[in-house]
C-alpha positions in Angstrom: 0.0 0.0 0.0 2.9 2.4 0.9 4.5 1.7 -2.5 1.2 2.6 -4.3 0.9 5.8 -2.3 4.5 6.8 -3.0 4.2 6.0 -6.7 1.1 8.2 -6.9 2.8 11.0 -5.1 5.7 10.7 -7.6 3.4 11.0 -10.6 1.8 14.1 -9.0 5.2 15.7 -8.7 6.1 15.0 -12.3 2.8 16.4 -13.6 3.3 19.5 -11.5 6.6 20.1 -13.1 5.1 20.1 -16.6 1.8 21.8 -15.9 1.0 25.2 -17.4 1.0 26.7 -13.9 4.7 25.9 -13.7 5.5 28.9 -16.0 7.1 26.7 -18.7 6.3 28.7 -21.9 6.4 25.6 -24.2 3.3 24.2 -22.5 1.2 27.4 -22.4 -1.3 28.1 -25.1 -0.2 30.6 -27.8 -0.7 34.1 -26.4 -3.5 36.4 -27.4 -1.3 39.5 -27.4 1.6 38.5 -29.8 5.0 39.9 -28.8 8.5 39.1 -29.8 8.7 36.6 -26.9 6.3 34.3 -28.8 9.1 33.7 -31.4 11.1 31.9 -28.7 8.6 29.2 -27.9 8.2 25.9 -29.8 6.3 26.7 -33.0 4.4 24.9 -35.7 5.9 25.1 -39.2 3.2 27.7 -40.1 3.9 29.9 -37.1 7.6 29.6 -37.6 7.2 30.9 -41.1 5.1 33.8 -39.7 8.0 35.0 -37.5 11.0 34.0 -39.6 9.8 33.8 -43.2 8.4 37.3 -43.5 9.6 40.8 -42.7 7.1 41.1 -39.8 4.8 38.6 -38.1 1.6 40.7 -38.8 0.8 41.6 -42.4 0.0 45.2 -41.5 3.5 45.7 -40.1 5.2 44.2 -43.1 6.8 47.0 -45.2 7.1 44.6 -48.1 3.4 43.9 -48.2 0.9 46.0 -50.2 -2.1 46.0 -52.3 -1.9 47.7 -55.7 -4.2 50.5 -57.1 -4.5 51.2 -60.8 -5.3 54.4 -62.7 -5.8 54.8 -66.5 -3.1 57.0 -68.1 -4.2 60.2 -69.9 -2.6 61.4 -73.1 -1.7 58.2 -75.0 -3.7 57.2 -78.1 -4.3 53.6 -79.2 -6.1 54.2 -82.6 -9.4 53.2 -81.1 -8.1 49.9 -79.8 -8.1 48.3 -83.2 -4.9 46.3 -82.5 -2.5 48.4 -84.7 -1.0 50.4 -81.9 0.5 48.8 -78.8 2.6 50.1 -75.9 4.1 47.7 -73.3 7.0 46.8 -71.0 7.9 50.2 -69.5 11.3 51.0 -67.9 11.7 52.3 -64.4 10.4 55.9 -64.2 13.1 58.6 -64.0 12.8 62.2 -62.8 14.9 64.5 -64.9 14.7 68.2 -65.8 11.7 68.7 -63.5 9.6 65.9 -65.1 9.1 62.2 -65.2 10.4 60.0 -68.1 9.5 56.5 -69.1 10.6 54.4 -72.1 8.7 51.5 -73.5 8.1 49.1 -76.4 5.8 50.6 -79.1 4.3 48.7 -82.0 2.6 50.7 -84.8 1.7 48.3 -87.6 -0.9 48.0 -90.4 -2.5 45.0 -88.7 -2.7 43.3 -85.3 -0.2 40.4 -84.7 -0.8 37.5 -87.1 1.4 34.8 -85.6 4.7 33.4 -86.8 3.1 31.8 -89.9 1.3 35.0 -90.9 3.9 37.6 -90.3 5.8 39.5 -93.0 8.3 42.4 -93.1 5.4 44.7 -92.1 2.9 42.4 -90.4 3.9 41.4 -86.8 4.0 37.9 -85.5 3.5 38.9 -81.8 2.4 42.0 -79.9 6.1 43.0 -79.5 7.3 42.2 -83.0 8.3 45.0 -85.4 8.6 47.4 -82.4 10.8 50.4 -81.6 11.6 52.0 -78.3 9.6 55.2 -77.6 9.4 57.5 -74.6 7.0 59.9 -72.9 7.2 62.5 -70.2 4.9 63.8 -67.5 4.7 66.5 -65.0 2.4 64.7 -62.6 2.7 60.9 -63.4 -0.9 60.7 -64.6 -1.0 62.6 -67.8 1.8 61.7 -70.3 3.0 63.2 -73.6 4.6 61.0 -76.1 7.9 62.5 -77.3 8.8 60.1 -80.1 11.2 57.3 -80.9 14.2 56.9 -78.7 15.8 53.8 -80.2 14.6 52.7 -83.6 15.2 49.3 -85.1 18.7 49.3 -86.7 19.3 48.2 -90.2 19.8 44.5 -90.9 21.9 42.6 -89.8 22.6 44.6 -86.6 21.2 43.3 -83.3 17.6 44.2 -83.1 16.9 44.7 -86.8 13.6 42.8 -86.5 12.5 44.4 -83.3 13.8 46.2 -80.2 11.7 45.6 -77.1 11.4 45.6 -73.3 13.9 48.3 -72.4 15.6 48.8 -69.1 17.0 52.3 -68.2 20.3 53.0 -66.4 21.8 56.3 -65.3 25.6 56.0 -64.8 28.1 58.8 -64.3 25.9 61.4 -66.0 25.0 59.3 -69.0 21.9 57.3 -69.8 21.8 53.7 -71.1 18.9 51.8 -72.6 19.2 48.0 -72.5 16.8 46.0 -74.6 15.9 42.7 -76.2 17.4 42.7 -79.7 15.4 40.4 -82.0 17.0 39.2 -85.2 14.1 37.0 -86.2 10.3 37.2 -85.8 9.2 36.2 -82.4 7.6 32.8 -82.4 9.7 31.3 -85.2 11.8 29.4 -82.6 10.3 30.8 -79.5 11.3 34.1 -78.2 15.0 34.0 -79.0 17.0 37.1 -78.4 20.0 38.5 -76.5 20.4 42.0 -75.0 21.9 45.1 -76.8 22.3 48.7 -75.5 22.2 52.3 -76.7 23.5 55.3 -74.8 22.9 59.1 -74.6 24.1 62.2 -72.8 20.6 63.3 -72.2 17.3 61.6 -71.3 15.9 63.2 -74.5 18.7 61.6 -76.6 20.0 61.4 -79.2 20.8 57.7 -78.6 23.8 56.0 -80.0 23.6 52.2 -80.5 26.6 50.2 -79.3 25.9 47.9 -82.2 26.9 44.8 -80.2 25.4 42.2 -78.0 26.2 43.0 -74.3 24.6 40.0 -72.7 24.9 36.8 -74.6 22.5 33.9 -74.6 23.8 30.9 -72.6 25.5 28.0 -74.2 23.5 25.1 -75.6 21.9 23.2 -72.7 22.1 26.1 -70.3 18.9 27.6 -68.8 19.2 30.9 -70.7 20.3 29.5 -74.1 17.4 30.9 -76.0 16.4 34.2 -74.3 17.7 37.0 -72.2 14.6 39.1 -71.5 13.5 42.1 -69.5 16.9 43.7 -68.6 16.5 45.5 -65.3 19.8 47.3 -64.3 20.5 48.7 -60.8 23.8 50.0 -59.2 25.1 48.0 -56.2 28.6 48.0 -54.7 29.9 50.2 -57.5 28.8 47.7 -60.1 25.9 47.3 -62.5 23.6 44.5 -61.4 21.4 43.7 -64.4 18.6 41.3 -63.5 16.9 39.4 -66.4 14.6 36.5 -67.1 14.7 33.5 -69.3 12.2 30.7 -70.2 13.4 27.1 -70.2 12.6 23.5 -69.6 10.4 22.2 -72.5 7.4 23.2 -74.6 4.2 22.9 -72.8 5.9 23.0 -69.4 7.9 26.3 -69.6 9.6 27.5 -66.5 10.5 31.2 -66.1 13.2 32.2 -63.7 15.5 35.2 -63.2 19.2 35.7 -63.1 21.8 38.4 -62.7 24.6 39.6 -65.0 27.2 41.9 -63.3 29.6 44.4 -65.0 31.9 47.2 -63.9 30.9 49.5 -66.8 27.6 49.8 -68.8 29.0 48.3 -72.0 30.4 45.3 -70.1 31.7 42.7 -70.1 28.8 41.3 -68.1 29.4 38.1 -66.1 26.5 35.9 -65.1 26.2 35.0 -61.4 27.2 31.4 -60.7 24.0 30.9 -58.6 21.7 31.8 -61.5 18.8 31.5 -61.6 18.3 33.5 -58.4 14.5 34.0 -58.5 12.4 30.9 -59.2 9.1 32.5 -60.1 7.5 35.5 -61.7 7.3 36.8 -65.3 8.7 40.2 -66.2 11.6 41.5 -64.1 11.0 44.1 -61.5 13.7 44.6 -58.9 14.5 47.7 -56.7 16.8 48.5 -53.7 15.2 48.0 -50.3 17.0 48.6 -47.0 20.4 46.8 -47.4 19.2 44.5 -50.2 17.0 44.2 -53.2 13.3 43.4 -53.4 11.5 41.9 -56.4 7.9 41.4 -57.6 7.2 37.8 -58.7 4.0 37.9 -60.7 1.9 35.3 -62.6 4.3 32.4 -63.2 6.0 29.8 -61.0 5.5 28.1 -57.6 6.0 31.4 -55.7 3.9 33.7 -58.0 2.0 36.6 -56.4 4.9 37.2 -53.9 7.2 40.0 -53.1 10.6 38.7 -52.3 13.8 40.1 -50.7 17.5 39.3 -50.7 19.7 41.2 -48.3 22.7 40.1 -50.3 21.0 40.9 -53.6 21.2 37.3 -54.7 19.4 34.8 -52.4 15.8 35.8 -52.6 13.2 34.7 -50.0 9.5 35.3 -49.9 8.7 38.5 -47.9 5.0 38.8 -48.6 2.1 37.3 -50.5 -0.3 39.6 -52.2 -2.8 40.1 -55.1 -3.2 42.1 -58.3 0.6 42.6 -58.8 1.4 44.9 -61.7 2.4 43.2 -64.9 5.7 44.4 -66.3 6.1 47.0 -63.6 8.4 49.9 -64.1 8.4 51.6 -60.7 9.7 55.1 -59.8 12.9 54.3 -58.0 14.7 57.5 -57.0 17.7 55.6 -55.5 18.0 52.9 -58.2 21.4 54.2 -59.4 22.8 55.9 -56.2 24.4 52.7 -54.8 22.3 53.1 -51.7 22.9 51.0 -48.6 19.4 51.9 -47.4 16.9 51.5 -50.2 13.8 53.5 -49.5 11.4 51.4 -51.7 8.6 52.4 -54.1 5.1 53.9 -54.1 4.1 54.1 -57.8 5.1 53.3 -61.4 3.9 52.3 -64.8 2.9 48.8 -65.9 0.8 47.3 -68.7 -2.4 45.4 -69.4 -2.2 42.9 -72.2 -5.1 42.2 -74.6 -6.6 45.4 -73.3 -9.8 45.2 -75.4 -10.4 41.6 -74.2 -10.6 40.7 -77.9 -7.7 38.8 -79.5 -8.9 40.0 -82.9 -7.8 43.5 -81.8 -4.8 42.3 -79.6 -2.9 45.2 -78.2 -1.4 46.3 -74.8 -1.8 49.5 -73.0 0.3 51.3 -70.3 -1.3 52.0 -66.9 -0.3 53.6 -63.6 0.0 51.5 -60.4 0.3 52.8 -56.9 1.4 50.9 -53.8 3.1 51.2 -50.4 6.4 49.4 -50.5 8.2 52.3 -49.0 10.0 53.0 -45.7 8.9 56.7 -46.0 5.2 56.2 -46.5 2.6 54.6 -44.1 -0.7 54.1 -46.0 -3.0 51.8 -44.1 -5.4 51.6 -47.1 -2.6 49.9 -49.1 -2.2 47.3 -46.4 -5.8 46.0 -46.5 -5.8 42.3 -47.4 -9.4 41.6 -48.3 -10.4 42.3 -51.9 -14.0 41.5 -52.8 -14.4 40.4 -56.5 -17.8 40.6 -58.1 -19.6 37.4 -59.2 -19.1 38.5 -62.8 -15.3 38.5 -62.2 -15.5 34.9 -61.0 -17.8 33.8 -63.7 -15.2 35.0 -66.3 -13.0 32.2 -64.9 -15.7 29.6 -65.7 -15.4 26.1 -67.1 -14.4 25.5 -70.7 -16.7 23.6 -72.9 -14.4 20.5 -72.6 -14.4 20.8 -68.8 -18.2 21.2 -68.5 -18.7 18.2 -70.8 -16.3 16.1 -68.6 -18.3 17.0 -65.5 -21.6 16.1 -67.2 -20.3 12.8 -68.3 -19.0 12.0 -64.9 -22.4 12.8 -63.3 -24.1 10.6 -65.9 -21.9 7.7 -65.0 -22.5 8.2 -61.3 -26.3 8.3 -61.9 -26.1 5.2 -64.1 -24.2 3.3 -61.3 -27.0 4.0 -58.8 -29.8 2.4 -60.9 
């Protein structure tokens, strides 16, 4: 009997040591008021990501979380939206001579794109075929005045003779450099094959002088970027030019789009690709900007980590910092410190992006430029931009309805189920 009593008393002592009243944080319920102390307790994988996988545990405190607002630009004409005029893929916005500047791809052709089998020397294959680089200026960022061609297609066989597209702007030691995709065949013939070329000017208004050479080569056969070097996005970091770019690879029908870095000491190169490329595993167009000690990027549309904003303190190893919605396509933000070699990037609050197939009619396929606003800035605190509940109308959801093939499959499946119950 004594042994039984002693054994019972021993168990009571053990239970007392591990009970919540003992003060052991690991056994208490997760606190209602979340403080930094909560980080030090044993956490589930989900809560560990909350504290250690984002810039801040709560979404409202995360400076790399935002929603995006869109405003139609004034001043740019699209010929009634008939598909013959298209503007897309804007650069970062610069502020020079008391006004804003942006450069972009412009196609002005007799017809809409007709595909690789229907294109000619004057009829485009894709929305970005037979394009030149144009620019526009604005005093307020909402109303823009087109100024004309910045970089035209050069004569054959110089790089870009078929089309010059998707520019990225760099300001370096008082001069301006436009990097761009230099197509030497119609897009779609073998995919979207092209390298990167560059033109330079002493003024944001030009005139621009083509370097007449490829500055970032396609990768060797079998390498991830063997066919395309797209969306050049240059920044200045540690006294060097960090040019981020994207490439599409893997195989037809299962394309993977990732992003890499090419680094140079001078704007005309040579550019050396980073040994860890690709450095971003998701997203489509390339949008990178300085933030705090490192670089932030928008990963839209494509890949496992799409709809995320990512951050790399070392400018190379990107991690998810926030998940959001309605990210701007082909965003060209206003980044005042893009080329200052800052060690404390202030972030962004607005820029120019684009909407593809703007008329929702592929028979009049064209792209339009638009303005986006956000709060990815250390200097702005806009609670409206931090809201994380967007209500979409039923009509918006119904636009994502079943295809005829999918609906037929569901009807056939229901018919089989009903037949099996008879």
